[in-house]
FIPA-236197 format. One record per residue: residue number from 1; residue in three letters; x, y, z of N, C-alpha, C, O in turn. Coordinates in Angstrom, 2 decimals. Example, Ala and Ser with C-alpha at 12.3 -4.5 7.8 and 13.67 -1.06 7.14 Angstrom:
<nodes>
<1; 'ALA'; <13.19; -5.69; 7.80>; <12.30; -4.50; 7.80>; <13.20; -3.30; 7.80>; <14.24; -3.32; 8.46>> <2; 'SER'; <12.85; -2.25; 7.08>; <13.67; -1.06; 7.14>; <12.90; 0.03; 7.87>; <13.41; 1.14; 8.04>> 
</nodes>
This chain:
<nodes>
<1; 'LEU'; <93.10; 104.61; 129.58>; <93.89; 105.75; 129.21>; <94.52; 106.38; 130.42>; <95.59; 106.99; 130.32>> <2; 'SER'; <93.88; 106.25; 131.59>; <94.46; 106.85; 132.92>; <95.65; 106.02; 133.31>; <96.59; 106.55; 133.90>> <3; 'LYS'; <95.66; 104.70; 132.99>; <96.82; 103.90; 133.31>; <98.05; 104.35; 132.62>; <99.15; 104.43; 133.19>> <4; 'LEU'; <97.82; 104.67; 131.30>; <98.91; 105.09; 130.47>; <99.46; 106.42; 130.95>; <100.67; 106.62; 131.05>> <5; 'HIS'; <98.52; 107.35; 131.26>; <98.92; 108.65; 131.72>; <99.70; 108.58; 133.08>; <100.63; 109.35; 133.31>> <6; 'ARG'; <99.25; 107.63; 133.96>; <99.99; 107.45; 135.23>; <101.42; 106.97; 134.99>; <102.36; 107.39; 135.66>> <7; 'VAL'; <101.54; 106.08; 134.01>; <102.79; 105.57; 133.70>; <103.76; 106.68; 133.09>; <104.90; 106.84; 133.52>> <8; 'VAL'; <103.24; 107.39; 132.14>; <104.00; 108.48; 131.57>; <104.46; 109.50; 132.52>; <105.58; 110.01; 132.43>> <9; 'GLY'; <103.57; 109.82; 133.46>; <103.78; 110.89; 134.36>; <104.45; 110.50; 135.71>; <104.78; 111.33; 136.56>> <10; 'SER'; <104.62; 109.12; 135.84>; <105.10; 108.63; 137.19>; <106.65; 108.74; 137.27>; <107.34; 108.96; 136.27>> <11; 'ALA'; <107.11; 108.59; 138.42>; <108.60; 108.60; 138.58>; <109.28; 107.36; 138.02>; <108.70; 106.28; 138.05>> <12; 'PRO'; <110.41; 107.48; 137.55>; <111.16; 106.31; 136.89>; <111.25; 105.16; 137.77>; <111.56; 105.31; 138.96>> <13; 'GLU'; <111.00; 103.96; 137.24>; <111.20; 102.76; 138.07>; <112.54; 102.07; 137.77>; <113.26; 102.48; 136.86>> <14; 'ASN'; <112.84; 101.08; 138.49>; <114.11; 100.41; 138.25>; <114.15; 99.98; 136.82>; <113.16; 99.43; 136.35>> <15; 'THR'; <115.26; 100.19; 136.08>; <115.36; 99.73; 134.76>; <115.60; 98.39; 134.67>; <116.25; 97.87; 135.58>> <16; 'GLN'; <115.20; 97.69; 133.71>; <115.45; 96.30; 133.37>; <116.48; 96.26; 132.19>; <116.18; 96.52; 131.02>> <17; 'GLU'; <117.70; 95.90; 132.61>; <118.73; 95.81; 131.71>; <118.74; 94.65; 130.80>; <118.69; 93.54; 131.33>> <18; 'VAL'; <118.79; 94.74; 129.45>; <118.80; 93.67; 128.58>; <120.09; 93.67; 127.74>; <120.45; 94.70; 127.17>> <19; 'LEU'; <120.78; 92.53; 127.66>; <121.93; 92.42; 126.76>; <121.50; 91.71; 125.51>; <120.97; 90.59; 125.51>> <20; 'ILE'; <121.76; 92.46; 124.40>; <121.40; 91.97; 123.09>; <122.68; 91.58; 122.37>; <123.59; 92.39; 122.24>> <21; 'HIS'; <122.76; 90.27; 121.87>; <123.94; 89.80; 121.19>; <123.79; 90.15; 119.70>; <122.78; 89.82; 119.07>> <22; 'THR'; <124.80; 90.84; 119.16>; <124.85; 91.20; 117.78>; <126.17; 90.59; 117.14>; <127.02; 89.99; 117.80>> <23; 'SER'; <126.24; 90.80; 115.87>; <127.50; 90.12; 115.29>; <128.74; 90.77; 115.71>; <129.81; 90.17; 115.56>> <24; 'THR'; <128.67; 92.04; 116.26>; <129.87; 92.75; 116.74>; <130.02; 92.73; 118.07>; <130.95; 93.39; 118.54>> <25; 'GLY'; <129.20; 92.03; 118.90>; <129.36; 91.90; 120.36>; <128.01; 92.03; 121.06>; <126.97; 91.66; 120.52>> <26; 'LEU'; <128.07; 92.54; 122.18>; <126.90; 92.70; 123.03>; <126.41; 94.21; 123.06>; <127.24; 95.12; 123.15>> <27; 'TYR'; <125.19; 94.43; 122.98>; <124.63; 95.76; 123.13>; <123.76; 95.85; 124.43>; <122.87; 95.03; 124.66>> <28; 'ARG'; <124.04; 96.83; 125.23>; <123.30; 96.93; 126.47>; <122.09; 97.91; 126.35>; <122.31; 99.10; 126.12>> <29; 'PHE'; <120.84; 97.44; 126.50>; <119.72; 98.24; 126.35>; <119.03; 98.42; 127.69>; <118.66; 97.43; 128.32>> <30; 'GLU'; <118.86; 99.60; 128.14>; <118.34; 99.81; 129.44>; <116.97; 100.42; 129.46>; <116.51; 100.82; 130.53>> <31; 'GLY'; <116.32; 100.50; 128.35>; <114.90; 100.91; 128.26>; <114.70; 102.20; 127.35>; <115.63; 102.76; 126.77>> <32; 'ILE'; <113.53; 102.55; 127.30>; <113.25; 103.74; 126.52>; <113.15; 105.01; 127.39>; <112.62; 104.96; 128.50>> <33; 'SER'; <113.63; 106.06; 126.90>; <113.68; 107.28; 127.69>; <112.35; 107.81; 127.98>; <111.37; 107.54; 127.29>> <34; 'ARG'; <112.31; 108.60; 129.07>; <110.98; 109.25; 129.52>; <110.46; 110.21; 128.44>; <109.25; 110.32; 128.19>> <35; 'LYS'; <111.45; 110.94; 127.78>; <111.10; 111.95; 126.73>; <110.40; 111.13; 125.54>; <109.32; 111.49; 125.08>> <36; 'PHE'; <111.07; 110.02; 125.08>; <110.51; 109.31; 123.98>; <109.07; 108.73; 124.34>; <108.13; 108.77; 123.55>> <37; 'THR'; <109.00; 108.15; 125.65>; <107.79; 107.56; 126.12>; <106.68; 108.69; 126.07>; <105.59; 108.40; 125.58>> <38; 'ARG'; <106.89; 109.86; 126.52>; <105.86; 110.87; 126.55>; <105.50; 111.31; 125.05>; <104.34; 111.53; 124.74>> <39; 'LYS'; <106.49; 111.43; 124.21>; <106.19; 111.80; 122.77>; <105.31; 110.68; 122.13>; <104.35; 111.01; 121.42>> <40; 'LEU'; <105.61; 109.37; 122.36>; <104.89; 108.27; 121.83>; <103.47; 108.31; 122.49>; <102.50; 108.10; 121.76>> <41; 'TYR'; <103.29; 108.54; 123.73>; <101.99; 108.67; 124.30>; <101.18; 109.73; 123.62>; <100.03; 109.49; 123.24>> <42; 'GLU'; <101.77; 110.91; 123.46>; <101.09; 112.06; 122.86>; <100.70; 111.74; 121.41>; <99.59; 111.98; 120.93>> <43; 'TRP'; <101.64; 111.22; 120.79>; <101.36; 110.84; 119.40>; <100.12; 109.85; 119.22>; <99.19; 110.03; 118.43>> <44; 'GLU'; <100.28; 108.79; 120.06>; <99.19; 107.77; 119.96>; <97.84; 108.52; 120.38>; <96.80; 108.30; 119.75>> <45; 'LYS'; <97.85; 109.33; 121.37>; <96.61; 110.06; 121.73>; <96.07; 110.88; 120.46>; <94.89; 110.78; 120.10>> <46; 'SER'; <96.94; 111.63; 119.85>; <96.56; 112.47; 118.80>; <96.03; 111.65; 117.60>; <95.19; 112.12; 116.83>> <47; 'GLN'; <96.53; 110.41; 117.46>; <96.16; 109.54; 116.39>; <94.88; 108.74; 116.72>; <94.41; 107.97; 115.88>> <48; 'GLY'; <94.33; 108.92; 117.90>; <93.14; 108.13; 118.26>; <93.50; 106.73; 118.58>; <92.61; 105.88; 118.48>> <49; 'ILE'; <94.62; 106.39; 118.93>; <94.97; 104.96; 119.24>; <94.47; 104.67; 120.64>; <94.83; 105.37; 121.58>> <50; 'THR'; <93.68; 103.68; 120.78>; <93.07; 103.25; 122.06>; <94.14; 102.57; 122.95>; <95.14; 102.01; 122.48>> <51; 'PRO'; <93.89; 102.65; 124.14>; <94.77; 101.86; 125.21>; <94.90; 100.46; 124.88>; <95.96; 99.88; 125.08>> <52; 'GLU'; <93.86; 99.85; 124.39>; <93.89; 98.41; 124.00>; <94.87; 98.08; 122.89>; <95.37; 96.96; 122.78>> <53; 'CYS'; <95.13; 99.13; 122.05>; <96.02; 98.89; 120.88>; <97.36; 99.64; 121.08>; <98.17; 99.71; 120.16>> <54; 'SER'; <97.60; 100.22; 122.30>; <98.71; 100.99; 122.47>; <100.02; 100.27; 122.38>; <100.07; 99.07; 122.67>> <55; 'THR'; <101.07; 100.93; 122.01>; <102.53; 100.42; 122.02>; <102.95; 99.96; 123.46>; <103.62; 98.96; 123.70>> <56; 'PHE'; <102.41; 100.89; 124.42>; <102.81; 100.47; 125.88>; <102.34; 99.18; 126.19>; <103.03; 98.45; 126.89>> <57; 'ARG'; <101.17; 98.79; 125.73>; <100.54; 97.53; 126.13>; <101.34; 96.32; 125.47>; <101.42; 95.21; 126.00>> <58; 'LEU'; <101.91; 96.64; 124.28>; <102.75; 95.63; 123.65>; <104.15; 95.51; 124.28>; <104.74; 94.43; 124.33>> <59; 'LEU'; <104.65; 96.64; 124.75>; <105.98; 96.61; 125.50>; <106.05; 95.91; 126.75>; <107.07; 95.29; 127.06>> <60; 'ASP'; <105.00; 95.96; 127.52>; <104.79; 95.31; 128.80>; <103.42; 94.84; 129.13>; <102.68; 95.39; 129.94>> <61; 'PRO'; <103.11; 93.65; 128.34>; <101.75; 93.07; 128.43>; <101.30; 92.73; 129.82>; <100.13; 92.93; 130.16>> <62; 'LEU'; <102.19; 92.23; 130.64>; <101.77; 91.92; 132.08>; <101.36; 92.96; 132.80>; <100.48; 92.77; 133.64>> <63; 'ARG'; <101.89; 94.19; 132.63>; <101.54; 95.32; 133.43>; <100.20; 95.84; 133.02>; <99.53; 96.53; 133.79>> <64; 'TYR'; <99.75; 95.51; 131.74>; <98.39; 96.06; 131.25>; <97.36; 94.93; 131.11>; <96.39; 95.03; 130.36>> <65; 'GLY'; <97.62; 93.80; 131.89>; <96.63; 92.80; 131.99>; <96.56; 91.72; 130.97>; <95.54; 91.04; 130.86>> <66; 'ILE'; <97.63; 91.54; 130.23>; <97.63; 90.44; 129.22>; <98.43; 89.39; 129.80>; <99.62; 89.62; 130.03>> <67; 'ASP'; <97.92; 88.28; 130.06>; <98.67; 87.17; 130.62>; <99.24; 86.36; 129.65>; <98.56; 85.43; 129.20>> <68; 'VAL'; <100.45; 86.55; 129.21>; <101.19; 85.82; 128.20>; <102.54; 85.28; 128.72>; <103.14; 85.86; 129.63>> <69; 'ALA'; <102.99; 84.24; 128.17>; <104.35; 83.77; 128.48>; <105.32; 84.61; 127.72>; <105.18; 84.76; 126.51>> <70; 'ARG'; <106.26; 85.14; 128.36>; <107.32; 85.95; 127.70>; <108.36; 85.03; 127.08>; <108.91; 84.12; 127.70>> <71; 'PRO'; <108.58; 85.33; 125.79>; <109.60; 84.55; 125.12>; <111.04; 84.74; 125.70>; <111.43; 85.81; 126.16>> <72; 'ALA'; <111.72; 83.69; 125.62>; <113.17; 83.72; 126.13>; <113.98; 84.56; 125.02>; <113.68; 84.58; 123.82>> <73; 'LEU'; <115.03; 85.23; 125.59>; <115.93; 86.02; 124.71>; <116.80; 84.97; 124.02>; <117.21; 83.97; 124.62>> <74; 'ILE'; <117.06; 85.25; 122.70>; <117.97; 84.43; 121.98>; <118.99; 85.24; 121.34>; <118.78; 86.43; 121.13>> <75; 'SER'; <120.13; 84.65; 121.02>; <121.29; 85.40; 120.36>; <121.03; 85.27; 118.87>; <120.22; 84.44; 118.44>> <76; 'VAL'; <121.73; 86.13; 118.05>; <121.76; 86.07; 116.68>; <122.30; 84.72; 116.16>; <121.88; 84.17; 115.13>> <77; 'ALA'; <123.26; 84.23; 116.94>; <123.81; 82.97; 116.54>; <122.84; 81.75; 116.53>; <123.01; 80.76; 115.83>> <78; 'ASP'; <121.83; 81.95; 117.37>; <120.86; 80.82; 117.50>; <119.97; 80.82; 116.32>; <119.32; 79.81; 116.06>> <79; 'LEU'; <119.90; 81.95; 115.52>; <118.93; 82.01; 114.42>; <119.60; 81.50; 113.12>; <118.89; 81.33; 112.13>> <80; 'SER'; <120.98; 81.24; 113.09>; <121.58; 80.74; 111.86>; <121.64; 79.24; 111.83>; <122.13; 78.66; 110.85>> 
</nodes>
């Protein structure tokens, strides 16, 4: 829980920009806002969601000690 609190209360880090291919072009995603992150953290805490099941852990598994291979980004065209 203290790790999540440090992340929510810490200074913003360099954003990781992701380009998402859609049928209408590219969408630039630069991350989740600090305000949303704080509200999500507070909601999870109020619902009794443990750090092991937290959305934060799913969003950045390597940061929270889950050693997984990250999937490659694919475009919508690759799905058809």
